[in-house]
VEXDREN-2710 file (C-alpha; in Angstrom, 1 decimal):
% VEXDREN-2710
k/r/px/py/pz
1/UNK/1.1/-0.5/-3.2
2/UNK/4.4/-1.6/-4.7
3/UNK/5.9/-4.7/-3.1
4/UNK/9.3/-3.2/-3.3
5/UNK/10.9/0.2/-4.0
6/UNK/14.5/0.7/-5.1
7/UNK/15.6/4.3/-4.7
8/UNK/16.1/7.1/-2.3
9/UNK/13.8/9.1/0.0
10/UNK/14.6/12.2/2.0
11/UNK/12.5/13.4/5.0
12/UNK/12.6/16.9/6.3
13/UNK/11.3/17.7/9.8
14/UNK/9.6/21.1/9.1
15/UNK/8.3/21.3/12.7
16/UNK/7.4/19.2/15.7
17/UNK/4.2/18.2/14.0
18/UNK/5.1/18.1/10.3
19/UNK/7.5/15.9/8.3
20/UNK/7.9/16.4/4.5
21/UNK/9.1/13.6/2.2
22/UNK/10.4/13.4/-1.3
23/UNK/11.9/10.5/-3.2
24/UNK/12.8/8.8/-6.5
25/UNK/12.8/5.2/-7.4
26/UNK/13.4/2.8/-10.2
27/UNK/9.6/2.2/-10.2
28/UNK/7.4/-0.6/-8.9
29/UNK/8.6/-4.0/-8.0
30/UNK/11.9/-3.8/-9.9
31/UNK/15.5/-3.1/-9.2
32/UNK/16.2/-2.2/-12.8
33/UNK/14.3/0.5/-14.6
34/UNK/12.5/-0.9/-17.6
35/UNK/11.1/2.3/-19.2
36/UNK/13.8/4.9/-19.0
37/UNK/11.9/7.0/-16.4
38/UNK/12.2/7.5/-12.7
39/UNK/9.2/7.3/-10.5
40/UNK/8.7/10.1/-7.9
41/UNK/7.1/10.2/-4.5
42/UNK/5.9/13.1/-2.4
43/UNK/4.4/13.0/1.0
44/UNK/4.0/14.2/4.5
45/UNK/3.4/13.0/8.1
46/UNK/1.3/15.3/10.3
47/UNK/0.6/15.0/14.0
48/UNK/-1.6/18.0/15.0
49/UNK/-2.4/16.6/18.5
50/UNK/-0.9/13.7/20.5
51/UNK/-4.0/11.5/20.0
52/UNK/-4.1/11.7/16.2
53/UNK/-1.4/11.2/13.5
54/UNK/-1.7/11.4/9.8
55/UNK/1.3/9.0/9.7
56/UNK/1.5/9.1/6.0
57/UNK/0.0/10.9/3.0
58/UNK/2.0/9.8/0.0
59/UNK/1.7/10.1/-3.8
60/UNK/3.8/7.8/-5.9
61/UNK/3.8/8.7/-9.6
62/UNK/5.8/7.8/-12.7
63/UNK/5.8/6.1/-16.1
64/UNK/5.7/2.3/-15.7
65/UNK/5.4/-0.6/-18.1
66/UNK/1.8/-1.7/-18.2
67/UNK/2.7/-5.3/-17.7
68/UNK/4.2/-5.4/-14.2
69/UNK/4.9/-8.8/-12.6
70/UNK/5.0/-11.6/-13.5
71/UNK/5.5/-10.3/-17.1
72/UNK/7.9/-7.4/-16.1
73/UNK/10.6/-8.7/-18.5
74/UNK/8.4/-7.7/-21.5
75/UNK/10.3/-4.5/-22.5
76/UNK/8.1/-4.0/-25.5
77/UNK/4.9/-3.6/-23.4
78/UNK/3.2/-0.2/-23.5
79/UNK/4.1/2.5/-20.9
80/UNK/1.7/4.7/-19.0
81/UNK/1.6/6.9/-15.9
82/UNK/0.9/4.9/-12.8
83/UNK/-0.3/6.9/-9.7
84/UNK/-0.9/5.7/-6.2
85/UNK/-2.2/7.8/-3.2
86/UNK/-1.6/6.1/0.1
87/UNK/-3.1/7.5/3.3
88/UNK/-2.4/6.1/6.9
89/UNK/-4.1/7.7/9.9
90/UNK/-3.7/6.6/13.5
91/UNK/-5.9/7.4/16.4
92/UNK/-4.4/6.8/19.9
93/UNK/-7.6/6.1/21.9
94/UNK/-5.7/5.3/25.1
95/UNK/-2.2/4.5/26.1
96/UNK/-3.0/0.8/25.3
97/UNK/-5.3/1.1/22.3
98/UNK/-4.7/2.6/18.9
99/UNK/-6.8/2.4/15.7
100/UNK/-5.2/2.6/12.2
101/UNK/-7.0/3.4/9.0
102/UNK/-5.2/2.9/5.7
103/UNK/-6.6/3.8/2.2
104/UNK/-4.9/3.3/-1.2
105/UNK/-6.1/4.5/-4.6
106/UNK/-4.2/3.6/-7.7
107/UNK/-4.4/4.1/-11.5
108/UNK/-2.5/2.9/-14.6
109/UNK/-2.8/4.5/-18.0
110/UNK/-2.9/2.3/-21.2
111/UNK/-3.8/-0.8/-19.3
112/UNK/-5.6/-3.7/-21.0
113/UNK/-9.0/-3.8/-19.5
114/UNK/-11.3/-6.8/-19.1
115/UNK/-13.2/-6.0/-22.3
116/UNK/-9.7/-6.1/-24.1
117/UNK/-9.8/-2.3/-24.7
118/UNK/-7.0/-0.1/-23.5
119/UNK/-7.7/2.5/-20.9
120/UNK/-7.3/3.6/-17.3
121/UNK/-7.2/0.8/-14.8
122/UNK/-8.3/1.7/-11.2
123/UNK/-7.9/-0.2/-8.0
124/UNK/-8.4/0.8/-4.3
125/UNK/-8.2/-0.7/-0.9
126/UNK/-9.1/-0.1/2.7
127/UNK/-7.7/-1.5/5.9
128/UNK/-8.6/-1.0/9.5
129/UNK/-6.4/-2.2/12.4
130/UNK/-7.1/-2.3/16.2
131/UNK/-4.0/-2.8/18.4
132/UNK/-4.3/-3.4/22.1
133/UNK/-1.4/-3.8/24.5
134/UNK/-2.1/-5.8/27.6
135/UNK/1.3/-5.0/29.0
136/UNK/4.8/-4.0/27.9
137/UNK/5.3/-7.6/26.7
138/UNK/1.9/-8.7/25.3
139/UNK/-0.4/-7.2/22.6
140/UNK/-3.3/-8.3/20.4
141/UNK/-4.2/-6.9/17.0
142/UNK/-7.2/-7.3/14.7
143/UNK/-7.1/-6.3/11.0
144/UNK/-9.7/-6.2/8.3
145/UNK/-9.0/-5.3/4.7
146/UNK/-10.9/-5.0/1.4
147/UNK/-9.3/-4.6/-2.0
148/UNK/-11.3/-3.7/-5.1
149/UNK/-9.6/-4.6/-8.4
150/UNK/-12.6/-3.8/-10.6
151/UNK/-10.5/-3.8/-13.8
152/UNK/-8.5/-7.0/-12.9
153/UNK/-5.3/-5.1/-13.3
154/UNK/-3.4/-5.7/-10.0
155/UNK/-4.7/-9.2/-9.7
156/UNK/-5.7/-11.6/-12.4
157/UNK/-9.0/-13.0/-13.4
158/UNK/-10.1/-16.0/-15.3
159/UNK/-10.4/-15.7/-19.0
160/UNK/-13.7/-14.3/-20.2
161/UNK/-14.5/-12.7/-16.9
162/UNK/-16.2/-9.3/-17.1
163/UNK/-15.5/-8.1/-13.6
164/UNK/-12.3/-7.9/-11.5
165/UNK/-12.0/-9.3/-8.1
166/UNK/-12.9/-8.0/-4.7
167/UNK/-10.6/-9.5/-2.0
168/UNK/-11.3/-9.4/1.7
169/UNK/-8.9/-10.4/4.5
170/UNK/-9.2/-10.7/8.3
171/UNK/-6.2/-11.3/10.6
172/UNK/-6.0/-11.8/14.4
173/UNK/-2.5/-11.5/15.9
174/UNK/-1.1/-12.3/19.4
175/UNK/2.4/-10.8/19.9
176/UNK/5.0/-11.0/22.6
177/UNK/8.0/-8.8/22.9
178/UNK/11.0/-11.0/23.8
179/UNK/13.8/-8.4/23.4
180/UNK/14.0/-4.7/22.7
181/UNK/13.9/-5.2/18.9
182/UNK/12.4/-8.6/18.7
183/UNK/8.8/-9.6/18.7
184/UNK/7.2/-13.1/18.2
185/UNK/3.8/-13.3/16.6
186/UNK/1.1/-15.9/16.2
187/UNK/-1.5/-15.1/13.6
188/UNK/-4.7/-16.5/12.2
189/UNK/-5.7/-15.1/8.8
190/UNK/-8.5/-15.7/6.3
191/UNK/-8.5/-14.4/2.8
192/UNK/-11.4/-14.5/0.4
193/UNK/-12.0/-13.5/-3.3
194/UNK/-15.4/-13.2/-4.8
END
């Protein structure tokens, strides 16, 4: 997903269970539009029953420079439509335990692929979280993620590589609430790339 958005978003509470969202931004990871086009976002949040929430179903779409960061200053780089679908679902198993599933699927037109041709780059990622609250003050979380960048577009690969990277990540967090809006966290994390 984009590291940053600069823009506006409006949310409309259509009912007790449905929130609709629409927004516009300068694009991905920039505060200054580099291609003369605004990116749009459309989405919803849906809670059909108290135990389950589709916390987010978002589509981000717009023309973007093919070369993002760190080469975002290259104004003469090609432009193509970039799309991202982001899904976040939460299952509240008990008052103390919730499970979160997050899926992202992105594409970029006119990207330079690993065989040096130009085409559609695709990336996707999955994350699964388990959060358990021991009390009002203490909680523990475990998270596992996998990110497939088969075309090497969102991450980089060594020269002459013919396959993009697959990244995995695991995090264990112990958190303590110290004030109403303040939480201290201790985390252990391991990242790996093939």
